[in-house]
C-alpha positions as CSV (number, residue, x, y, z in Angstrom):
1,M,92.6,315.4,45.7
2,K,92.3,316.1,49.4
3,L,88.8,315.5,50.8
4,D,87.4,315.3,54.3
5,V,85.5,312.1,53.6
6,E,84.2,311.7,57.1
7,K,82.7,315.2,57.0
8,L,81.3,314.6,53.5
9,A,79.7,311.4,54.6
10,K,77.8,313.2,57.3
11,E,76.8,316.0,55.0
12,Y,75.5,313.7,52.2
13,E,73.8,311.1,54.4
14,G,70.7,313.3,54.3
15,K,70.9,314.0,50.5
16,N,69.0,312.0,47.9
17,A,70.6,309.7,45.3
18,H,70.5,312.3,42.5
19,E,72.3,314.9,44.6
20,V,75.0,312.3,45.6
21,V,75.6,311.3,42.1
22,K,75.7,314.9,40.8
23,W,78.2,315.7,43.5
24,A,80.4,312.7,42.6
25,L,80.4,313.4,38.9
26,G,81.0,317.2,39.5
27,T,83.8,316.6,42.0
28,F,85.7,313.7,40.3
29,K,84.8,314.3,36.7
30,D,86.6,311.8,34.5
31,K,88.2,310.2,37.6
32,V,85.0,308.5,38.8
33,A,83.4,305.4,37.3
34,M,80.3,303.4,38.1
35,A,80.5,299.6,38.4
36,N,77.3,298.1,36.8
37,S,76.3,294.5,37.4
38,F,72.8,295.1,35.9
39,G,70.8,294.3,39.0
40,A,67.9,296.4,40.0
41,E,69.9,298.9,41.9
42,D,72.5,299.4,39.1
43,V,69.9,300.0,36.4
44,V,68.4,302.7,38.7
45,L,71.8,304.3,39.1
46,T,72.4,304.1,35.3
47,S,69.2,306.0,34.8
48,I,70.2,308.6,37.3
49,M,73.7,309.0,35.9
50,A,72.5,309.2,32.3
51,S,70.1,312.0,33.3
52,I,73.0,314.0,34.7
53,D,75.8,313.2,32.2
54,P,75.3,310.5,29.5
55,R,79.1,310.5,29.0
56,A,79.8,309.4,32.6
57,R,82.0,306.4,32.8
58,I,80.1,303.1,33.4
59,F,81.8,299.7,33.2
60,T,80.7,296.1,33.9
61,L,82.7,293.0,34.8
62,D,82.0,290.5,32.1
63,T,83.0,287.3,33.9
64,G,82.2,285.0,30.9
65,R,79.6,283.2,33.0
66,L,76.8,285.8,33.0
67,P,73.1,284.8,32.2
68,P,71.8,285.7,28.8
69,E,69.2,288.0,30.5
70,T,72.1,290.2,31.8
71,Y,73.3,290.8,28.3
72,D,69.8,291.6,27.2
73,V,69.4,294.4,29.8
74,W,72.9,295.7,29.0
75,Q,71.9,296.3,25.4
76,K,68.5,297.8,26.4
77,L,70.2,300.3,28.8
78,E,72.6,301.4,26.1
79,D,69.8,301.8,23.6
80,K,67.4,303.7,25.9
81,Y,69.9,306.2,27.4
82,G,72.3,306.5,24.4
83,I,75.3,305.4,26.5
84,K,78.1,303.0,26.2
85,I,79.0,300.6,29.0
86,I,82.6,299.5,29.0
87,P,83.2,295.7,29.3
88,C,86.0,294.5,31.5
89,F,87.1,290.9,31.0
90,P,89.2,288.6,33.1
91,D,92.7,287.6,32.1
92,R,92.4,284.8,29.5
93,E,95.5,282.9,30.6
94,A,94.4,283.0,34.3
95,V,90.9,281.7,33.5
96,E,92.4,278.9,31.3
97,K,94.9,277.8,34.0
98,M,92.2,277.8,36.7
99,V,89.7,275.8,34.6
100,L,92.4,273.3,33.5
101,E,93.6,272.7,37.1
102,K,90.3,272.9,39.0
103,G,87.5,272.3,36.5
104,P,84.8,274.6,35.1
105,N,82.6,274.5,38.3
106,L,85.3,274.7,40.9
107,F,83.3,277.2,43.0
108,Y,81.1,274.4,44.3
109,Q,84.1,272.5,45.7
110,S,85.1,274.8,48.5
111,L,85.0,278.4,49.8
112,E,88.7,278.8,48.8
113,A,88.0,277.6,45.2
114,R,84.9,279.9,44.9
115,K,87.0,282.9,46.1
116,L,89.7,282.0,43.6
117,C,87.1,282.0,40.8
118,C,85.7,285.4,42.0
119,N,89.1,286.8,42.3
120,I,90.2,285.9,38.7
121,R,86.8,286.7,37.1
122,K,85.8,289.8,39.1
123,V,88.3,291.2,41.7
124,E,91.3,291.5,39.4
125,P,89.3,293.0,36.5
126,L,87.8,295.5,38.9
127,K,91.3,296.6,40.0
128,R,92.2,297.2,36.3
129,A,88.9,299.1,35.8
130,L,89.5,301.4,38.7
131,K,93.2,302.0,37.9
132,G,93.7,305.7,37.8
133,M,90.3,306.5,39.2
134,D,89.8,308.7,42.3
135,A,86.4,307.3,43.1
136,W,83.8,304.7,42.1
137,I,80.1,304.5,42.4
138,T,78.1,301.3,43.4
139,G,74.5,300.3,43.9
140,L,75.1,298.8,47.4
141,R,72.2,299.2,49.8
142,R,72.3,298.6,53.6
143,E,69.3,296.2,53.7
144,Q,70.8,293.9,51.0
145,A,72.9,291.7,53.3
146,V,74.4,291.4,56.7
147,T,77.7,292.3,55.3
148,R,76.4,295.7,54.1
149,T,74.4,297.2,57.0
150,A,77.1,299.8,57.9
151,I,77.9,301.2,54.5
152,G,78.0,304.9,54.1
153,K,76.9,307.0,51.1
154,I,80.5,308.3,50.9
155,E,83.4,306.3,52.3
156,I,86.9,305.2,51.8
157,D,87.6,301.9,50.1
158,P,90.7,300.3,51.6
159,T,90.5,297.4,49.2
160,Q,91.0,299.7,46.2
161,G,93.9,301.8,47.3
162,N,91.8,304.1,49.6
163,I,89.9,305.7,46.8
164,V,86.5,307.1,47.5
165,K,83.5,304.8,47.3
166,I,80.1,306.3,46.7
167,N,76.9,304.4,47.5
168,P,74.1,306.8,46.5
169,L,71.3,304.2,47.2
170,A,72.6,303.1,50.6
171,D,69.5,304.1,52.4
172,W,67.0,303.0,49.7
173,T,64.5,300.2,50.4
174,E,63.7,297.5,47.8
175,A,60.3,299.1,47.4
176,Q,61.9,302.4,46.5
177,I,64.1,300.7,43.9
178,W,61.1,299.1,42.2
179,N,59.0,302.2,42.3
180,Y,61.7,304.1,40.5
181,I,62.1,301.4,37.9
182,K,58.3,301.4,37.2
183,E,57.8,305.1,37.3
184,N,60.7,305.8,35.0
185,Q,60.3,302.8,32.8
186,V,63.9,301.7,33.4
187,P,64.9,298.4,31.6
188,Y,65.7,295.7,34.1
189,N,66.9,292.2,34.2
190,A,64.1,289.7,33.3
191,L,65.4,287.3,36.0
192,H,63.9,289.6,38.6
193,D,60.5,288.5,37.5
194,R,61.5,284.9,38.2
195,N,62.3,285.5,41.8
196,Y,66.0,286.4,41.4
197,P,66.4,289.5,43.6
198,S,70.2,289.4,43.4
199,I,71.9,288.4,40.2
200,G,75.5,287.4,39.5
201,C,77.1,284.7,37.5
202,A,74.7,282.0,36.2
203,P,76.1,279.0,38.1
204,C,76.3,280.9,41.4
205,T,72.8,282.4,41.3
206,R,69.4,280.8,41.8
207,A,65.9,282.0,42.4
208,V,64.8,282.5,46.1
209,K,61.9,280.9,47.8
210,P,59.1,282.9,49.5
211,G,60.4,284.3,52.8
212,E,64.1,283.8,52.0
213,D,66.6,286.7,52.3
214,V,67.2,288.7,49.1
215,R,70.8,287.4,48.9
216,A,69.8,283.7,49.6
217,G,70.2,282.9,45.9
218,R,73.8,284.0,45.8
219,W,76.3,281.3,46.6
220,W,73.4,279.5,48.4
221,W,75.7,276.7,49.6
222,E,77.7,279.1,51.8
223,L,77.0,280.8,55.2
224,P,75.6,284.3,54.9
225,E,78.7,286.0,56.4
226,Y,80.8,284.6,53.5
227,K,78.5,285.8,50.7
228,E,80.7,288.4,49.1
229,C,82.8,288.0,46.0
230,G,85.6,290.3,47.2
231,L,84.5,293.4,45.3
232,H,83.0,295.0,48.4
233,A,85.0,293.2,51.2
234,K,86.4,295.2,54.0
235,K,90.1,294.9,54.9
């Protein structure tokens, strides 16, 4: 499929999230999938997608280290919207080898060890989940992190074979996210009520303190510019 992504990015920058999602599902049909990590942004996107097409493909990366609250909201979303969210698991042999050689909590040892864990549990499963896809939809927002300030609503993802990456909520504020959740009674992760604005694997996520950045609870032992797992890295 030949698309002028630069032109589309300019055209859809002024469109709302519902319009962007509707365009994505209509354009790519069964060749687009949403990655759902069950954070506040992703439950909003799940609600929007289900309102357009409940059969739209939504998957999640089940790393094996997710908090129980994440599984709870997973079930609640399926029940509320009548959808099925596809689980994508890491390769068993790769996980066993990594844990045997480096221990179950290797991610605290070094940046390299943490990236290895993210690669095995998240990056490689994502590549499998996106195999054969022409586009993927994410809940990224520009104000989430210093690594995300320049994202477009429609862009090319060089880390996933140059498929189209769609970020319908790129220009949303945190207040807009929570207004949508409350107004539409969207199920959300209970950890958000305990000062967890950004939620990943249980060992790598903590609550944030008053005044801290929303991503401060993710890999809190690392510098801000390193706080990506590789799913949304730029080449």
